[in-house]
Residue frames as qw, qx, qy, qz and C-alpha x, y, z in Angstrom:
[[0.573, -0.528, 0.469, -0.416, 121.47, 205.79, 131.44],
 [0.204, 0.316, -0.927, 0.008, 123.13, 202.56, 132.19],
 [0.778, -0.225, -0.402, -0.427, 120.80, 199.53, 132.52],
 [0.574, -0.508, 0.549, -0.333, 120.69, 197.51, 135.68],
 [0.545, 0.319, -0.773, -0.066, 122.63, 194.19, 135.35],
 [0.792, -0.357, 0.338, -0.362, 121.30, 191.17, 137.42],
 [0.240, 0.430, -0.870, -0.031, 123.87, 188.35, 137.61],
 [0.900, -0.137, 0.099, -0.401, 122.16, 184.96, 137.77],
 [0.114, 0.528, -0.839, 0.066, 124.49, 182.21, 138.97],
 [0.843, -0.125, 0.324, -0.411, 123.72, 178.56, 139.19],
 [0.596, -0.236, 0.735, 0.222, 124.79, 175.00, 138.25],
 [0.381, 0.357, -0.595, -0.611, 125.27, 173.93, 134.69],
 [0.530, 0.056, -0.794, -0.290, 124.86, 170.11, 134.31],
 [0.272, -0.161, -0.862, 0.396, 123.90, 169.54, 137.88],
 [0.338, -0.081, 0.068, -0.935, 120.87, 171.80, 137.92],
 [0.246, 0.281, 0.889, -0.266, 117.75, 170.29, 139.21],
 [0.066, 0.564, 0.668, 0.481, 114.36, 170.68, 137.29],
 [0.219, -0.875, -0.383, 0.197, 113.22, 173.06, 140.02],
 [0.362, -0.509, 0.195, 0.756, 116.46, 175.18, 139.51],
 [0.227, 0.122, 0.614, 0.746, 115.77, 175.26, 135.75],
 [0.054, -0.736, -0.617, -0.273, 112.14, 176.23, 136.20],
 [0.335, -0.798, -0.226, 0.448, 113.04, 178.96, 138.72],
 [0.409, -0.323, 0.339, 0.783, 115.78, 180.21, 136.37],
 [0.170, 0.366, 0.664, 0.630, 113.57, 180.43, 133.34],
 [0.180, -0.838, -0.513, -0.051, 110.85, 182.31, 135.25],
 [0.428, -0.706, -0.035, 0.563, 113.46, 184.54, 136.81],
 [0.343, -0.019, 0.475, 0.810, 114.98, 185.43, 133.42],
 [0.022, 0.619, 0.598, 0.509, 111.51, 186.48, 132.19],
 [0.321, -0.860, -0.383, 0.104, 110.85, 188.56, 135.19],
 [0.430, -0.488, 0.145, 0.746, 114.24, 190.28, 135.14],
 [0.252, 0.210, 0.544, 0.772, 113.61, 191.13, 131.44],
 [0.101, -0.746, -0.604, -0.262, 110.22, 192.55, 132.30],
 [0.416, -0.769, -0.160, 0.458, 111.84, 194.92, 134.68],
 [0.412, 0.900, -0.118, 0.085, 113.97, 196.22, 131.81],
 [0.433, -0.737, 0.512, 0.089, 117.06, 194.77, 133.40],
 [0.555, 0.548, -0.603, -0.167, 119.89, 192.84, 131.73],
 [0.948, -0.277, 0.153, -0.038, 120.58, 189.18, 132.63],
 [0.281, 0.701, -0.653, 0.060, 124.20, 188.21, 133.06],
 [0.912, -0.276, 0.262, -0.154, 125.35, 184.76, 133.54],
 [0.505, -0.469, 0.640, 0.341, 128.03, 182.26, 132.78],
 [0.399, 0.578, -0.333, -0.629, 126.63, 181.94, 129.23],
 [0.042, -0.222, 0.938, 0.264, 126.91, 178.36, 128.54],
 [0.622, -0.046, -0.399, -0.672, 124.12, 176.30, 126.95],
 [0.544, -0.157, -0.814, 0.130, 123.55, 174.24, 129.98],
 [0.366, -0.381, -0.668, 0.523, 121.65, 174.34, 133.29],
 [0.073, -0.784, -0.468, 0.401, 120.66, 177.49, 134.88],
 [0.158, -0.412, 0.318, 0.839, 122.76, 179.63, 132.53],
 [0.026, -0.166, -0.750, -0.639, 120.77, 178.39, 129.46],
 [0.157, -0.632, -0.758, 0.041, 117.41, 178.42, 131.32],
 [0.135, -0.711, -0.288, 0.627, 117.69, 182.03, 132.62],
 [0.039, -0.317, 0.442, 0.839, 118.74, 183.32, 129.18],
 [0.050, -0.293, -0.857, -0.421, 115.91, 181.52, 127.50],
 [0.127, -0.715, -0.647, 0.233, 113.40, 182.96, 129.90],
 [0.125, -0.617, 0.013, 0.777, 114.79, 186.51, 129.42],
 [0.057, -0.131, 0.610, 0.779, 114.71, 186.15, 125.55],
 [0.054, -0.493, -0.848, -0.188, 111.11, 184.88, 125.63],
 [0.167, -0.804, -0.441, 0.361, 110.24, 188.12, 127.50],
 [0.411, 0.854, 0.111, 0.299, 112.16, 190.30, 125.06],
 [0.473, -0.842, 0.161, 0.205, 115.21, 190.83, 127.34],
 [0.435, 0.767, -0.454, 0.131, 118.89, 191.32, 126.81],
 [0.933, -0.338, 0.084, 0.093, 121.28, 188.60, 127.82],
 [0.205, 0.789, -0.572, 0.096, 125.08, 188.63, 128.45],
 [0.979, -0.199, -0.022, 0.034, 127.03, 185.45, 128.81],
 [0.116, -0.805, 0.581, -0.039, 130.58, 185.58, 130.37],
 [0.975, 0.131, -0.153, -0.092, 132.15, 182.41, 128.94],
 [0.678, -0.630, 0.339, 0.171, 135.06, 180.51, 130.31],
 [0.825, 0.108, 0.414, 0.369, 136.66, 179.46, 127.08],
 [0.323, -0.320, 0.378, 0.807, 138.70, 180.84, 124.20],
 [0.141, -0.113, -0.598, -0.780, 135.72, 181.12, 121.84],
 [0.526, -0.025, 0.145, -0.838, 131.94, 181.36, 121.88],
 [0.591, -0.008, -0.761, -0.267, 131.44, 177.69, 121.30],
 [0.376, -0.273, -0.838, 0.288, 129.11, 176.16, 123.79],
 [0.141, 0.041, 0.267, -0.952, 127.28, 179.39, 124.48],
 [0.342, 0.512, 0.709, -0.343, 123.54, 179.27, 124.97],
 [0.251, 0.452, 0.588, 0.622, 121.60, 180.07, 121.76],
 [0.194, -0.874, -0.440, -0.073, 119.80, 182.61, 124.04],
 [0.450, -0.555, -0.012, 0.699, 122.97, 184.73, 124.74],
 [0.368, 0.919, 0.142, 0.012, 122.83, 188.04, 122.90],
 [0.168, 0.863, -0.444, 0.175, 126.33, 189.22, 123.97],
 [0.956, -0.161, -0.137, 0.202, 128.98, 186.59, 124.47],
 [0.090, -0.894, 0.427, -0.098, 132.06, 187.72, 126.45],
 [0.920, 0.156, -0.291, 0.211, 134.93, 185.31, 125.69],
 [0.393, -0.876, 0.264, -0.096, 137.39, 185.28, 128.56],
 [0.740, 0.383, -0.523, 0.181, 139.66, 182.28, 128.19],
 [0.121, -0.539, 0.577, -0.602, 139.82, 182.34, 132.00],
 [0.440, -0.178, -0.875, 0.099, 137.90, 179.14, 132.98],
 [0.425, -0.670, -0.595, 0.128, 136.36, 179.52, 136.50],
 [0.333, -0.265, -0.158, 0.891, 138.30, 182.75, 137.10],
 [0.071, -0.399, -0.430, -0.807, 135.61, 184.39, 134.98],
 [0.395, -0.649, -0.646, 0.078, 133.39, 184.16, 138.12],
 [0.318, -0.473, -0.226, 0.790, 134.98, 187.32, 139.36],
 [0.010, -0.053, -0.447, -0.893, 133.95, 189.04, 136.06],
 [0.307, -0.513, -0.737, -0.315, 130.31, 187.71, 136.46],
 [0.387, -0.677, -0.540, 0.318, 129.90, 189.20, 140.01],
 [0.316, -0.393, -0.034, 0.863, 131.79, 192.40, 139.58],
 [0.028, -0.114, -0.521, -0.845, 129.82, 193.22, 136.47],
 [0.332, -0.577, -0.718, -0.204, 126.43, 192.62, 138.28],
 [0.236, -0.509, 0.149, -0.814, 124.58, 195.24, 140.33],
 [0.695, -0.273, 0.444, -0.496, 123.03, 192.21, 142.22],
 [0.221, 0.263, -0.931, -0.122, 123.66, 188.56, 142.28],
 [0.829, -0.100, 0.171, -0.523, 120.91, 185.86, 142.38],
 [0.025, -0.289, 0.957, 0.034, 122.02, 182.34, 143.08],
 [0.819, 0.084, -0.021, -0.567, 119.49, 179.89, 141.59],
 [0.970, 0.069, -0.231, 0.041, 120.55, 176.51, 142.80],
 [0.421, -0.801, 0.425, -0.011, 123.76, 175.55, 144.44],
 [0.940, 0.208, -0.060, 0.264, 127.07, 173.96, 143.49],
 [0.692, -0.330, 0.026, 0.642, 130.76, 174.65, 143.94],
 [0.333, 0.307, 0.303, 0.839, 130.88, 177.24, 141.16],
 [0.246, -0.756, -0.381, -0.473, 127.85, 179.01, 142.47],
 [0.649, -0.692, -0.228, 0.221, 129.20, 179.05, 145.86],
 [0.561, -0.104, 0.109, 0.814, 132.43, 180.68, 144.67],
 [0.070, 0.541, 0.341, 0.765, 130.37, 183.38, 142.93],
 [0.489, -0.796, -0.326, -0.147, 128.37, 184.05, 146.07],
 [0.686, -0.502, -0.086, 0.520, 131.56, 184.35, 148.14],
 [0.436, 0.116, 0.225, 0.864, 133.13, 186.66, 145.54],
 [0.122, -0.691, -0.402, -0.588, 129.95, 188.78, 145.42],
 [0.579, -0.765, -0.273, 0.065, 129.95, 189.13, 149.20],
 [0.648, -0.299, 0.043, 0.699, 133.64, 190.00, 149.32],
 [0.273, 0.276, 0.345, 0.854, 132.86, 192.68, 146.79],
 [0.089, 0.223, 0.387, -0.890, 130.09, 194.13, 148.87],
 [0.375, -0.084, -0.569, -0.727, 127.27, 193.00, 146.56],
 [0.649, -0.070, 0.460, -0.602, 123.86, 191.99, 147.73],
 [0.181, 0.112, -0.945, -0.248, 123.05, 188.29, 146.98],
 [0.749, -0.034, 0.203, -0.630, 119.62, 186.67, 146.79],
 [0.083, -0.154, 0.983, 0.054, 119.54, 182.88, 147.26],
 [0.682, 0.099, -0.168, -0.705, 116.74, 181.43, 145.33],
 [0.780, 0.051, -0.607, -0.141, 115.76, 177.90, 146.57],
 [0.784, -0.568, 0.122, -0.220, 116.01, 175.68, 149.49],
 [0.709, 0.381, -0.451, 0.385, 119.60, 175.25, 150.41],
 [0.532, -0.831, -0.100, -0.127, 119.67, 175.44, 154.21],
 [0.783, -0.348, 0.033, 0.514, 123.34, 174.67, 154.84],
 [0.470, 0.318, 0.191, 0.801, 124.51, 177.20, 152.24],
 [0.163, -0.790, -0.328, -0.492, 122.03, 179.72, 153.41],
 [0.680, -0.709, -0.099, 0.158, 123.30, 179.55, 157.03],
 [0.726, -0.166, 0.147, 0.651, 126.93, 179.78, 155.88],
 [0.323, 0.448, 0.307, 0.775, 126.43, 182.61, 153.48],
 [0.302, -0.859, -0.253, -0.327, 124.31, 184.62, 155.83],
 [0.697, -0.606, -0.028, 0.382, 127.05, 184.40, 158.47],
 [0.601, 0.007, 0.261, 0.755, 129.56, 185.63, 155.85],
 [0.193, 0.574, 0.449, 0.657, 127.29, 188.24, 154.31],
 [0.185, -0.318, -0.431, 0.824, 126.50, 190.33, 157.38],
 [0.277, 0.600, 0.435, -0.611, 123.05, 191.30, 156.14],
 [0.288, 0.509, -0.401, -0.705, 123.69, 191.26, 152.44],
 [0.104, -0.020, -0.962, -0.253, 122.10, 187.75, 151.85],
 [0.625, 0.087, 0.208, -0.747, 118.36, 187.51, 151.26],
 [0.238, 0.028, 0.966, 0.097, 116.55, 184.28, 150.79],
 [0.522, 0.207, -0.157, -0.812, 113.70, 183.95, 148.18],
 [0.631, 0.055, 0.740, -0.227, 111.37, 180.97, 147.91],
 [0.617, 0.530, 0.544, 0.205, 110.48, 181.53, 144.27],
 [0.443, 0.273, 0.306, 0.798, 111.33, 183.79, 141.33],
 [0.117, -0.810, -0.356, -0.452, 108.56, 186.33, 142.17],
 [0.647, -0.724, -0.105, 0.215, 109.94, 186.69, 145.76],
 [0.673, -0.140, 0.180, 0.703, 113.50, 187.11, 144.27],
 [0.248, 0.521, 0.316, 0.753, 112.35, 190.03, 142.03],
 [0.353, -0.871, -0.247, -0.237, 110.50, 191.70, 144.84],
 [0.697, -0.566, 0.057, 0.437, 113.78, 191.43, 146.89],
 [0.575, 0.160, 0.286, 0.750, 115.83, 192.67, 143.99],
 [0.054, 0.760, 0.315, 0.566, 113.62, 195.65, 143.51],
 [0.548, -0.829, -0.113, -0.005, 113.88, 196.55, 147.18],
 [0.729, -0.420, 0.147, 0.520, 117.62, 196.08, 147.32],
 [0.463, 0.271, 0.355, 0.766, 118.18, 198.09, 144.11],
 [0.020, 0.448, 0.280, -0.849, 115.88, 200.85, 145.39],
 [0.130, -0.049, -0.600, -0.788, 113.31, 200.42, 142.65]]
């Protein structure tokens, strides 16, 4: 049976401490569900934090990397997918995910949310980003859920995935 893949998208270097804390807890909670964490794979920001949280809880992590090699990958990535595609890898991130959680906000994260919505995926926005929430809810036509914290995000994910 194929395992559920939860894509966790968020800023790298521009992540806030709150984003990092949310991502680490989210990674652990995803792992405890028996789900796989998929992210951008770099050793920075939300990508690193979510993988570390998942690994600490015994989970499996997949990093879809932008470059031509696995250099710069988080030490907590189990499976590194090298794309050589730069930001175009965002399409791989969202299309390979059963559900997308945006933890924090930046231009790259916004592009991933938009791609996920275009692909008909459900998106959970974790955190307080009022302008982004209004915008993506208007685009998402009922496929955008807002969560205040990681526990609420997992509860929403379980509901959306029918678990």
